[in-house]
C-alpha positions, 0 to 999 in steps of 0.5 A, spaced: 851 140 144 851 144 138 851 138 134 844 136 137 841 143 136 843 143 129 840 136 128 833 138 131 830 141 125 831 135 121 829 131 127 823 135 127 821 135 120 822 127 120 817 127 125 812 131 122 813 127 115 812 121 119 805 123 122 802 127 116 804 123 110 807 116 112 803 114 118 796 115 114 798 112 108 800 105 112 793 106 116 790 106 109 794 100 106 792 096 112 785 098 111 785 096 104 788 089 105 783 088 111 778 089 106 780 085 100 782 079 105 774 079 108 771 079 101 766 074 100 761 072 095 755 076 093 759 083 095 757 089 091 764 092 089 768 097 085 774 096 082 780 101 082 778 102 075 771 104 076 768 097 074 762 095 078 760 088 079 758 083 084 763 077 087 761 071 084 767 067 086 774 068 089 780 064 091 787 066 094 789 071 089 783 072 084 776 074 084 770 073 079 766 079 078 759 078 075 757 085 071 750 088 070 749 084 063 751 077 066 758 077 063 763 074 068 770 077 069 776 075 072 780 080 077 786 080 081 784 081 089 788 087 089 784 090 084 778 091 088 778 098 090 772 098 095 765 094 097 759 098 096 754 097 102 
């Protein structure tokens, strides 16, 4: 019984870490993955590097963005940070 009581603080610390660190990170990762899989042509996006552009074409792993001066750039899908509404 003393062993269980001795392990209780360690178990409590793991539970706190799970709810405040690991679980929210998993939710953010799932939301980002869902957003990247739902991209479509014409979406205004911002890359993780801060580049603003419009999706011109996309396939399974790559996205072609058109930036303001008409330049067409190729990025990996995972480089898309967010969609601008």
